[in-house]
C-alpha positions as a Markdown table, in Angstrom:
| # | Residue | x | y | z |
|---|---|---|---|---|
| 1 | Met | 0.0 | 0.0 | 0.0 |
| 2 | Thr | 2.8 | 2.4 | 0.9 |
| 3 | Gly | 4.6 | 1.6 | -2.3 |
| 4 | Ile | 1.5 | 2.4 | -4.3 |
| 5 | Thr | 1.0 | 5.7 | -2.4 |
| 6 | Leu | 4.6 | 6.7 | -3.0 |
| 7 | Thr | 4.2 | 5.9 | -6.7 |
| 8 | Arg | 1.1 | 8.1 | -6.9 |
| 9 | Arg | 2.9 | 10.9 | -5.1 |
| 10 | Gly | 5.8 | 10.5 | -7.4 |
| 11 | Leu | 3.5 | 10.6 | -10.4 |
| 12 | Ala | 1.8 | 13.7 | -9.1 |
| 13 | Ala | 5.1 | 15.4 | -8.5 |
| 14 | Gly | 6.3 | 14.5 | -11.9 |
| 15 | Leu | 3.1 | 15.9 | -13.5 |
| 16 | Ala | 3.4 | 19.1 | -11.5 |
| 17 | Thr | 7.0 | 19.5 | -12.6 |
| 18 | Ser | 6.2 | 18.8 | -16.2 |
| 19 | Leu | 3.5 | 21.5 | -16.1 |
| 20 | Leu | 5.7 | 24.2 | -14.7 |
| 21 | Pro | 7.0 | 25.5 | -18.0 |
| 22 | Trp | 3.4 | 25.8 | -19.3 |
| 23 | Arg | 2.3 | 27.6 | -16.1 |
| 24 | Ala | 5.3 | 29.9 | -16.3 |
| 25 | Ala | 4.4 | 30.7 | -20.0 |
| 26 | Trp | 0.8 | 31.5 | -19.1 |
| 27 | Ala | 1.9 | 33.7 | -16.2 |
| 28 | Ala | 4.3 | 35.6 | -18.5 |
| 29 | Trp | 1.7 | 36.1 | -21.2 |
| 30 | Pro | 1.7 | 38.4 | -23.1 |
| 31 | Glu | 5.3 | 38.8 | -24.0 |
| 32 | Ala | 4.7 | 40.2 | -27.5 |
| 33 | Pro | 2.1 | 42.4 | -29.3 |
| 34 | Ile | -1.4 | 40.9 | -29.7 |
| 35 | Lys | -2.8 | 40.8 | -33.3 |
| 36 | Trp | -6.5 | 41.6 | -33.5 |
| 37 | Ile | -7.9 | 40.5 | -36.9 |
| 38 | Val | -10.8 | 42.6 | -38.2 |
| 39 | Ala | -12.6 | 41.3 | -41.3 |
| 40 | Tyr | -13.6 | 44.7 | -42.5 |
| 41 | Ala | -11.7 | 47.7 | -44.0 |
| 42 | Ala | -9.9 | 50.3 | -42.0 |
| 43 | Gly | -12.0 | 53.3 | -41.1 |
| 44 | Gly | -15.3 | 51.5 | -40.8 |
| 45 | Gly | -17.4 | 51.0 | -37.7 |
| 46 | Thr | -16.0 | 47.5 | -36.8 |
| 47 | Asp | -12.4 | 48.7 | -37.3 |
| 48 | Thr | -13.0 | 51.9 | -35.2 |
| 49 | Leu | -14.5 | 49.8 | -32.4 |
| 50 | Ala | -11.7 | 47.3 | -32.4 |
| 51 | Arg | -9.2 | 50.1 | -32.2 |
| 52 | Leu | -11.1 | 51.8 | -29.3 |
| 53 | Ile | -11.3 | 48.6 | -27.2 |
| 54 | Gly | -7.8 | 47.4 | -28.3 |
| 55 | Ala | -6.2 | 50.6 | -27.1 |
| 56 | Ala | -7.9 | 50.2 | -23.7 |
| 57 | Met | -6.7 | 46.6 | -23.5 |
| 58 | Ser | -3.2 | 47.6 | -24.5 |
| 59 | Ser | -2.8 | 49.9 | -21.5 |
| 60 | Ser | -3.8 | 47.1 | -19.1 |
| 61 | Leu | -1.8 | 44.3 | -20.8 |
| 62 | Gly | 1.3 | 46.3 | -21.2 |
| 63 | Arg | 1.6 | 45.2 | -24.8 |
| 64 | Pro | 0.3 | 46.7 | -28.0 |
| 65 | Val | -2.9 | 45.4 | -29.5 |
| 66 | Val | -2.3 | 45.7 | -33.3 |
| 67 | Ile | -5.3 | 45.8 | -35.7 |
| 68 | Asp | -4.9 | 43.6 | -38.8 |
| 69 | Asn | -7.5 | 44.4 | -41.4 |
| 70 | Arg | -8.5 | 41.4 | -43.6 |
| 71 | Pro | -11.6 | 42.6 | -45.4 |
| 72 | Gly | -13.6 | 40.7 | -48.0 |
| 73 | Ala | -15.7 | 37.6 | -48.8 |
| 74 | Ala | -18.3 | 38.3 | -46.1 |
| 75 | Thr | -15.7 | 38.1 | -43.3 |
| 76 | Asn | -14.4 | 34.7 | -44.6 |
| 77 | Ile | -10.9 | 36.0 | -45.3 |
| 78 | Gly | -10.4 | 37.3 | -41.8 |
| 79 | Ala | -12.1 | 34.3 | -40.3 |
| 80 | Glu | -9.9 | 31.8 | -42.1 |
| 81 | Ala | -6.7 | 33.7 | -41.1 |
| 82 | Ala | -7.9 | 33.6 | -37.4 |
| 83 | Ala | -8.8 | 30.0 | -37.6 |
| 84 | Lys | -5.4 | 29.0 | -38.9 |
| 85 | Ala | -3.5 | 31.2 | -36.4 |
| 86 | Ala | -1.4 | 29.6 | -33.6 |
| 87 | Pro | -3.5 | 29.1 | -30.5 |
| 88 | Asp | -1.1 | 31.0 | -28.2 |
| 89 | Gly | -3.2 | 34.0 | -27.3 |
| 90 | Tyr | -1.4 | 36.3 | -29.7 |
| 91 | Thr | -4.2 | 36.4 | -32.3 |
| 92 | Val | -7.8 | 37.5 | -31.5 |
| 93 | Phe | -10.6 | 38.1 | -34.0 |
| 94 | Thr | -13.8 | 40.2 | -34.2 |
| 95 | Ala | -16.5 | 37.6 | -35.0 |
| 96 | Asp | -20.0 | 38.9 | -35.6 |
| 97 | Asn | -23.3 | 37.0 | -36.1 |
| 98 | Gly | -22.5 | 36.9 | -39.8 |
| 99 | Thr | -19.3 | 35.0 | -39.2 |
| 100 | Leu | -20.6 | 32.7 | -36.5 |
| 101 | Val | -24.3 | 32.2 | -37.4 |
| 102 | Phe | -25.2 | 33.2 | -40.9 |
| 103 | Asn | -22.1 | 32.2 | -43.0 |
| 104 | Pro | -22.2 | 28.4 | -42.2 |
| 105 | Ala | -25.8 | 28.4 | -43.7 |
| 106 | Leu | -25.0 | 30.8 | -46.5 |
| 107 | Phe | -21.8 | 29.2 | -47.9 |
| 108 | Arg | -21.5 | 25.6 | -49.0 |
| 109 | Asn | -17.7 | 25.7 | -48.9 |
| 110 | Leu | -16.7 | 27.7 | -45.9 |
| 111 | Pro | -12.9 | 27.9 | -45.1 |
| 112 | Tyr | -13.5 | 27.6 | -41.4 |
| 113 | Asn | -15.9 | 25.9 | -39.0 |
| 114 | Pro | -17.1 | 28.2 | -36.1 |
| 115 | Glu | -17.6 | 25.4 | -33.6 |
| 116 | Arg | -14.4 | 23.5 | -34.5 |
| 117 | Asp | -12.1 | 26.4 | -35.0 |
| 118 | Phe | -13.0 | 29.1 | -32.5 |
| 119 | Arg | -13.7 | 29.6 | -28.8 |
| 120 | Pro | -15.4 | 32.7 | -27.5 |
| 121 | Val | -13.7 | 35.3 | -25.3 |
| 122 | Gly | -16.8 | 37.5 | -24.9 |
| 123 | Ala | -19.4 | 39.7 | -26.7 |
| 124 | Phe | -18.7 | 43.4 | -26.6 |
| 125 | Ala | -21.2 | 45.3 | -28.8 |
| 126 | Arg | -24.7 | 45.2 | -30.0 |
| 127 | Phe | -26.1 | 47.2 | -33.0 |
| 128 | His | -29.7 | 48.1 | -32.8 |
| 129 | Leu | -31.7 | 47.7 | -36.1 |
| 130 | Val | -34.4 | 50.2 | -37.2 |
| 131 | Leu | -37.0 | 49.9 | -40.0 |
| 132 | Ala | -37.2 | 53.3 | -41.8 |
| 133 | Val | -38.8 | 54.8 | -44.8 |
| 134 | Arg | -38.0 | 57.8 | -47.0 |
| 135 | Lys | -39.0 | 61.2 | -45.7 |
| 136 | Ser | -41.7 | 61.6 | -48.3 |
| 137 | Ser | -43.2 | 58.2 | -47.8 |
| 138 | Asp | -46.9 | 57.7 | -47.4 |
| 139 | Phe | -46.3 | 55.3 | -44.5 |
| 140 | Ser | -46.4 | 57.0 | -41.0 |
| 141 | Asp | -46.3 | 53.8 | -39.0 |
| 142 | Val | -45.3 | 50.2 | -39.2 |
| 143 | Lys | -48.8 | 48.9 | -39.3 |
| 144 | Ser | -49.7 | 50.7 | -42.5 |
| 145 | Phe | -46.3 | 49.6 | -44.0 |
| 146 | Ile | -47.0 | 46.0 | -43.3 |
| 147 | Ala | -50.6 | 46.2 | -44.5 |
| 148 | Ala | -49.3 | 47.6 | -47.8 |
| 149 | Gly | -46.7 | 44.8 | -47.9 |
| 150 | Lys | -49.5 | 42.3 | -47.6 |
| 151 | Glu | -51.6 | 44.0 | -50.3 |
| 152 | Arg | -48.9 | 44.8 | -52.8 |
| 153 | Gln | -46.9 | 41.5 | -52.4 |
| 154 | Gly | -43.4 | 42.4 | -53.5 |
| 155 | Arg | -44.0 | 45.8 | -55.1 |
| 156 | Ile | -42.5 | 47.8 | -52.2 |
| 157 | Asp | -38.7 | 48.0 | -52.3 |
| 158 | Tyr | -36.4 | 47.8 | -49.3 |
| 159 | Ala | -32.6 | 48.3 | -49.3 |
| 160 | Ser | -30.1 | 46.4 | -47.3 |
| 161 | Pro | -26.3 | 46.6 | -46.9 |
| 162 | Gly | -26.1 | 43.2 | -48.7 |
| 163 | Ile | -27.4 | 39.7 | -49.2 |
| 164 | Gly | -27.2 | 37.7 | -46.0 |
| 165 | Ser | -26.6 | 40.7 | -43.8 |
| 166 | Pro | -28.5 | 40.9 | -40.4 |
| 167 | His | -30.5 | 43.8 | -42.0 |
| 168 | His | -31.6 | 41.7 | -45.0 |
| 169 | Leu | -32.5 | 38.6 | -42.9 |
| 170 | Thr | -34.3 | 40.7 | -40.3 |
| 171 | Met | -36.6 | 42.2 | -43.0 |
| 172 | Glu | -37.3 | 38.8 | -44.5 |
| 173 | Arg | -38.1 | 37.4 | -41.0 |
| 174 | Leu | -40.5 | 40.3 | -40.5 |
| 175 | Ala | -42.2 | 39.6 | -43.8 |
| 176 | Arg | -42.7 | 36.0 | -43.1 |
| 177 | Ser | -44.0 | 36.7 | -39.6 |
| 178 | Thr | -46.7 | 39.0 | -40.9 |
| 179 | Gly | -47.6 | 37.6 | -44.3 |
| 180 | Ala | -46.1 | 40.6 | -46.2 |
| 181 | Arg | -43.7 | 40.5 | -49.1 |
| 182 | Phe | -41.2 | 43.1 | -50.1 |
| 183 | Asn | -38.7 | 43.5 | -53.0 |
| 184 | His | -35.1 | 43.3 | -51.7 |
| 185 | Ile | -32.5 | 45.6 | -53.2 |
| 186 | Pro | -29.0 | 44.7 | -51.9 |
| 187 | Tyr | -26.3 | 47.3 | -51.7 |
| 188 | Arg | -22.6 | 47.1 | -51.0 |
| 189 | Gly | -22.7 | 48.5 | -47.5 |
| 190 | Ala | -25.0 | 50.5 | -45.2 |
| 191 | Ala | -23.9 | 53.9 | -46.5 |
| 192 | Pro | -25.1 | 53.6 | -50.1 |
| 193 | Ala | -28.3 | 52.0 | -49.0 |
| 194 | Leu | -29.0 | 54.9 | -46.6 |
| 195 | Asn | -28.0 | 57.5 | -49.2 |
| 196 | Asp | -30.6 | 56.1 | -51.7 |
| 197 | Leu | -33.2 | 56.1 | -49.0 |
| 198 | Ile | -32.4 | 59.8 | -48.2 |
| 199 | Ala | -32.6 | 60.6 | -51.9 |
| 200 | Gly | -35.9 | 58.8 | -52.2 |
| 201 | Thr | -34.7 | 56.2 | -54.7 |
| 202 | Val | -35.9 | 53.4 | -52.5 |
| 203 | Glu | -39.0 | 53.2 | -50.2 |
| 204 | Ser | -37.6 | 51.6 | -47.1 |
| 205 | Thr | -34.6 | 50.0 | -45.4 |
| 206 | Val | -33.5 | 48.3 | -42.3 |
| 207 | Ile | -30.5 | 50.3 | -41.0 |
| 208 | Asp | -28.4 | 49.9 | -37.9 |
| 209 | Tyr | -28.5 | 52.9 | -35.6 |
| 210 | Ala | -24.7 | 53.2 | -35.6 |
| 211 | Ser | -24.8 | 53.8 | -39.4 |
| 212 | Gly | -28.1 | 55.8 | -39.6 |
| 213 | Gly | -28.4 | 57.6 | -36.3 |
| 214 | Glu | -27.9 | 61.1 | -37.6 |
| 215 | Ala | -30.4 | 60.6 | -40.5 |
| 216 | Leu | -32.9 | 59.0 | -38.1 |
| 217 | Arg | -32.6 | 61.8 | -35.5 |
| 218 | Ser | -32.6 | 64.7 | -37.9 |
| 219 | Gly | -35.7 | 63.6 | -39.9 |
| 220 | Met | -33.8 | 62.9 | -43.2 |
| 221 | Val | -35.6 | 59.5 | -43.0 |
| 222 | Arg | -38.6 | 58.3 | -41.0 |
| 223 | Pro | -38.1 | 55.5 | -38.5 |
| 224 | Leu | -41.1 | 53.3 | -38.1 |
| 225 | Ala | -40.0 | 50.6 | -35.7 |
| 226 | Ile | -37.1 | 49.2 | -33.6 |
| 227 | Phe | -36.2 | 45.6 | -33.7 |
| 228 | Ser | -34.9 | 45.7 | -30.1 |
| 229 | Asn | -36.6 | 44.5 | -26.9 |
| 230 | Gln | -37.2 | 48.0 | -25.8 |
| 231 | Arg | -37.3 | 51.5 | -27.2 |
| 232 | Leu | -34.1 | 53.4 | -27.9 |
| 233 | Ala | -33.4 | 56.4 | -25.7 |
| 234 | Ala | -32.3 | 58.3 | -28.8 |
| 235 | Leu | -35.6 | 57.6 | -30.5 |
| 236 | Pro | -38.1 | 57.5 | -27.7 |
| 237 | Asp | -41.2 | 57.9 | -29.8 |
| 238 | Val | -40.4 | 55.0 | -32.1 |
| 239 | Pro | -42.1 | 51.7 | -30.9 |
| 240 | Thr | -40.6 | 48.3 | -31.0 |
| 241 | Val | -41.9 | 45.8 | -33.5 |
| 242 | Thr | -43.3 | 43.8 | -30.6 |
| 243 | Glu | -45.2 | 46.8 | -29.3 |
| 244 | Ala | -46.5 | 48.0 | -32.7 |
| 245 | Leu | -47.4 | 44.6 | -34.3 |
| 246 | Gly | -47.9 | 42.3 | -31.3 |
| 247 | Leu | -45.2 | 39.9 | -32.5 |
| 248 | Glu | -44.1 | 38.2 | -29.3 |
| 249 | Arg | -40.4 | 38.6 | -28.5 |
| 250 | Phe | -39.5 | 39.7 | -32.1 |
| 251 | Glu | -35.9 | 40.9 | -31.6 |
| 252 | Ala | -33.0 | 41.2 | -34.0 |
| 253 | Tyr | -29.6 | 42.7 | -33.7 |
| 254 | Ala | -26.2 | 42.8 | -35.2 |
| 255 | Trp | -23.6 | 42.0 | -32.6 |
| 256 | Gln | -19.9 | 41.5 | -32.3 |
| 257 | Ser | -17.7 | 39.2 | -30.1 |
| 258 | Leu | -14.1 | 38.4 | -29.6 |
| 259 | Val | -12.9 | 34.8 | -30.4 |
| 260 | Val | -9.6 | 33.0 | -30.4 |
| 261 | Pro | -8.3 | 29.8 | -32.1 |
| 262 | Lys | -10.0 | 26.8 | -30.4 |
| 263 | Ala | -6.9 | 25.3 | -28.7 |
| 264 | Thr | -6.0 | 28.6 | -26.9 |
| 265 | Pro | -5.2 | 27.6 | -23.3 |
| 266 | Asp | -7.9 | 28.2 | -20.7 |
| 267 | Pro | -5.8 | 30.6 | -18.5 |
| 268 | Ile | -5.1 | 32.9 | -21.5 |
| 269 | Val | -8.8 | 32.9 | -22.5 |
| 270 | Ala | -9.8 | 33.7 | -19.0 |
| 271 | Arg | -7.3 | 36.6 | -18.9 |
| 272 | Leu | -8.5 | 37.9 | -22.3 |
| 273 | Thr | -12.1 | 37.8 | -21.1 |
| 274 | Gln | -11.1 | 39.7 | -18.0 |
| 275 | Glu | -9.3 | 42.3 | -20.0 |
| 276 | Leu | -12.0 | 42.7 | -22.6 |
| 277 | Gln | -14.7 | 43.2 | -20.0 |
| 278 | Ala | -12.6 | 45.7 | -18.1 |
| 279 | Ala | -11.9 | 47.6 | -21.3 |
| 280 | Val | -15.5 | 47.8 | -22.3 |
| 281 | Gly | -16.4 | 48.7 | -18.8 |
| 282 | Gln | -14.3 | 51.9 | -18.9 |
| 283 | Glu | -16.4 | 55.0 | -18.8 |
| 284 | Ser | -14.6 | 56.6 | -21.7 |
| 285 | Val | -15.1 | 53.5 | -23.9 |
| 286 | Gln | -18.8 | 53.2 | -23.0 |
| 287 | Lys | -19.3 | 56.9 | -23.7 |
| 288 | Arg | -17.7 | 56.7 | -27.1 |
| 289 | Met | -19.6 | 53.5 | -28.0 |
| 290 | Arg | -22.9 | 55.1 | -27.1 |
| 291 | Glu | -22.0 | 58.2 | -29.1 |
| 292 | Ile | -21.6 | 56.1 | -32.2 |
| 293 | Gly | -24.8 | 54.2 | -31.6 |
| 294 | Leu | -23.6 | 51.0 | -30.1 |
| 295 | Glu | -24.7 | 49.2 | -26.9 |
| 296 | Pro | -21.7 | 48.0 | -24.9 |
| 297 | Leu | -21.8 | 44.3 | -23.8 |
| 298 | Gln | -19.7 | 42.6 | -21.2 |
| 299 | Ser | -20.7 | 39.0 | -21.9 |
| 300 | Gly | -18.4 | 36.1 | -21.0 |
| 301 | Pro | -17.8 | 32.9 | -23.0 |
| 302 | Glu | -20.7 | 30.9 | -21.6 |
| 303 | Glu | -23.1 | 33.8 | -22.4 |
| 304 | Val | -21.8 | 33.9 | -26.0 |
| 305 | Gln | -22.3 | 30.1 | -26.4 |
| 306 | Ala | -25.9 | 30.5 | -25.2 |
| 307 | Leu | -26.4 | 33.4 | -27.6 |
| 308 | Leu | -25.0 | 31.4 | -30.5 |
| 309 | Ala | -27.4 | 28.5 | -29.8 |
| 310 | Ala | -30.4 | 30.9 | -29.7 |
| 311 | Glu | -29.4 | 32.7 | -32.8 |
| 312 | Arg | -28.8 | 29.6 | -34.8 |
| 313 | Ala | -32.2 | 28.3 | -33.9 |
| 314 | Val | -33.8 | 31.4 | -35.4 |
| 315 | Trp | -31.6 | 32.3 | -38.4 |
| 316 | Val | -30.4 | 29.0 | -39.9 |
| 317 | Pro | -33.9 | 27.7 | -40.7 |
| 318 | Leu | -34.8 | 31.1 | -42.2 |
| 319 | Ile | -31.7 | 31.1 | -44.5 |
| 320 | Arg | -32.5 | 27.6 | -45.6 |
| 321 | Glu | -36.2 | 28.5 | -46.2 |
| 322 | Leu | -35.1 | 31.5 | -48.3 |
| 323 | Gly | -32.7 | 29.3 | -50.3 |
| 324 | Ile | -29.9 | 31.9 | -50.1 |
| 325 | Thr | -26.3 | 30.7 | -51.0 |
| 326 | Leu | -23.3 | 33.0 | -51.5 |
| 327 | Asp | -21.0 | 30.6 | -53.3 |
């Protein structure tokens, strides 16, 4: 019995000794700059947000957080680069609901697998979506807009930032929930879609408040409804879709999270989660995020996993029903 006990002790001691280099490495992390991959062009909203939060994290970590822009292919270029990066804590990636929820249903040949290749660090921002019409529109409320969509069946246009975007899918979900039908006009981004709405070229759009806040507040376009679970402080007179149409728990957002390669060690993920939440919690960061129309989030890995499960249950069946593919 004593011999077995000594053997176990020896084994435990050996394992502890063998793990010391790993523990030392984790304790020393980070020893080099951290690369934050952004799958959008420099200067856009996603890039601006990553730089804002990255700068706050840099101060705490004592190492630079360097933004690496990899735009294109509906975030697939950036996602593939992040998926193939070494799982050492020196590469992080902005993954939105397009990357993690929509793309696996939209693409038959995806260069990454969200569940196999990534693990979440935390969610940090939510974009509120607004249904709006042109200023000169005959529609003054969402009920009349939906009623016309039922009657005219596809003869009312709506613009979106692109096929498969949260804006596009949200509008199609609304149409199917109400029996209406609208004619989708996809654009290459939110700005040109909004510009044509302001010009009166299209009748309606779903716009995120971060992109369209000024136009919505100033009256350049007319907001009809919010796809959030409560009214926006910036648009207090605009009802939610649930309020206006009686659609129970009809919510839709664009959101962003931070992920790392799947095999990144637990202690590094825990530290990154801590640093991300602390950065987003800074008063200056929250103030700037709200100024540009974003809702700060401080969700951890488990909350992101729950969010992903809920989102996939809603959006994947819709994408399949619509028959949309992007490759």
